C-alpha positions in Angstrom: 1.2 26.1 7.4 -0.4 24.5 9.3 0.2 21.5 11.6 -2.3 18.9 10.8 -1.6 19.9 7.2 1.7 19.5 7.3 1.4 16.3 9.4 -0.9 14.9 6.4 2.4 16.4 3.9 4.5 14.5 5.5 2.9 10.7 5.9 2.4 11.0 1.8 6.1 11.7 1.5 6.9 8.7 4.1 4.4 7.0 2.2 6.2 7.3 -1.2 9.4 6.9 0.1 8.6 3.6 1.7 6.5 2.2 -1.6 10.1 2.9 -3.5 11.7 0.5 -1.4 13.7 3.8 0.5 14.7 4.1 4.4 15.6 7.7 4.8 19.3 7.5 4.5 18.9 5.7 1.7 17.5 8.7 0.2 20.5 10.1 1.5 22.8 8.1 -0.6 20.5 7.7 -4.1 20.3 11.2 -3.9 24.4 11.8 -3.7 24.0 13.6 -0.4 21.1 15.9 -2.1 19.0 14.9 0.1 19.7 14.4 3.7 18.0 12.4 6.0 17.2 14.1 9.2 16.2 17.2 7.2 13.3 14.3 4.7 12.8 13.5 8.1 11.2 16.8 9.5 9.4 16.9 6.6 8.1 13.6 7.1 7.5 14.7 11.2 5.4 17.5 10.0 8.6 18.9 12.1 9.7 21.3 8.9 8.0 23.7 6.3 8.9 22.3 2.5 9.4 25.1 -0.3 7.2 25.0 -3.4 10.2 24.9 -4.7 11.7 22.2 -2.8 8.5 19.8 -3.0 8.4 20.0 -6.8 12.2 18.9 -6.2 11.7 15.9 -4.5 8.6 15.0 -6.1 11.0 14.8 -9.3 13.7 12.7 -7.5 10.9 10.0 -6.4 9.6 10.1 -10.0 5.7 11.0 -8.5 3.8 13.9 -9.6 3.0 16.9 -7.2 -0.4 16.4 -6.6 0.6 12.5 -5.4 2.6 14.3 -2.4 -0.4 16.9 -1.6 -3.1 15.6 1.3 -6.0 15.3 -0.1 -5.4 14.8 -3.2 -6.8 10.8 -4.0 -10.2 10.2 -5.0 -13.1 11.4 -2.6 -10.2 13.1 -0.7 -9.5 10.4 1.5 -6.8 11.5 4.3 -5.0 7.7 4.5 -5.2 4.5 1.9 -7.9 1.6 1.6 -6.4 -1.7 4.5 -4.2 -3.9 2.7 -5.5 -6.6 1.7 -2.9 -9.4 3.9 -3.4 -12.9 2.7 -2.9 -15.3 6.0 -1.2 -18.1 3.8 -0.8 -20.8 7.5 -4.5 -20.2 7.2 -4.7 -20.6 3.5 -2.8 -24.2 3.8 -5.9 -25.4 5.8 -8.8 -24.4 4.1 -10.2 -27.4 1.9 -8.3 -27.4 -1.6 -11.7 -28.0 -3.1 -12.8 -24.1 -1.8 -9.4 -22.8 -1.6 -7.6 -24.4 -4.7 -7.3 -21.4 -7.3 -6.5 -19.1 -4.5 -3.8 -20.7 -3.3 -2.1 -21.3 -7.3 -2.8 -17.7 -7.8 -0.5 -17.3 -4.9 1.9 -19.5 -5.7 2.5 -16.9 -8.7 2.8 -13.8 -7.0 5.2 -15.2 -4.1 7.1 -17.1 -8.0 7.0 -13.6 -9.2 8.4 -11.1 -6.4 10.4 -14.3 -4.2 8.7 -13.6 -1.9 8.4 -17.1 0.2 8.3 -15.6 3.9 4.8 -18.7 4.2 3.3 -16.5 6.2 1.2 -13.6 4.7 1.0 -12.1 1.3 0.0 -8.4 0.7 -2.2 -8.7 -3.1 -3.3 -5.6 -4.2 -6.9 -4.6 -5.6 -6.8 -5.7 -9.5 -5.5 -9.1 -7.4 -8.7 -9.7 -5.7 -11.1 -8.3 -9.0 -9.5 -11.2 -11.4 -9.3 -13.4 -8.0 -13.3 -12.9 -7.8 -14.0 -13.9 -11.4 -12.3 -16.6 -11.1 -14.7 -17.5 -8.4 -17.0 -16.1 -10.6 -18.4 -13.4 -7.7 -18.4 -9.5 -6.8 -15.0 -8.6 -4.7 -17.1 -7.7 -2.1 -18.9 -11.5 -2.0 -15.1 -12.8 -2.1 -14.0 -11.3 0.2 -16.4 -11.9 2.8 -16.0 -16.0 1.9 -12.1 -15.2 2.8 -12.7 -13.5 5.8 -14.8 -16.6 7.1 -12.1 -18.8 5.8 -9.6 -16.7 8.7 -7.5 -15.3 5.3 -7.8 -11.8 5.3 -8.7 -10.0 8.0 -12.2 -8.6 8.6 -10.5 -4.6 7.5 -9.8 -6.0 4.3 -14.3 -4.6 4.0 -13.1 -1.3 3.9 -10.6 -1.8 1.6 -13.0 -3.1 -1.2 -15.8 -0.9 -0.3 -13.7 2.2 -0.6 -13.0 0.3 -3.8 -16.9 0.1 -4.4 -18.0 3.8 -3.6 
């Protein structure tokens, strides 16, 4: 296995683990010692080759299809996921309510559902952006530009929307 492929595989393993809110030691605890933190960490760094059998077992442990762990299996073969959509809630508070009211209410609903009240930032999904675009009667691309203009979204959000549009 090439070292670049091993690193890409490791990045996928790390992404799945962190999406599930697990630390390396959390994996060891949840698996009751079957998956050692040091071993999983070495797979994630690409320092250690993982056999097909072990990869299938790890995929089963994480509850994902094996292909989700393999590099280059995202639509379009993208090596990295699109940037996250992160709302700056502090800046949102300074946008006039007549413009940002629907977004403020939507963000408050997400915060309530997640129990996430840090008050500084809020990650949203592509589906959330599409829903907001319907509420604002705009395309996701146009709404993204508007939110960037308000300072509520980072300019990197353009990439997330444009990879979705392709």
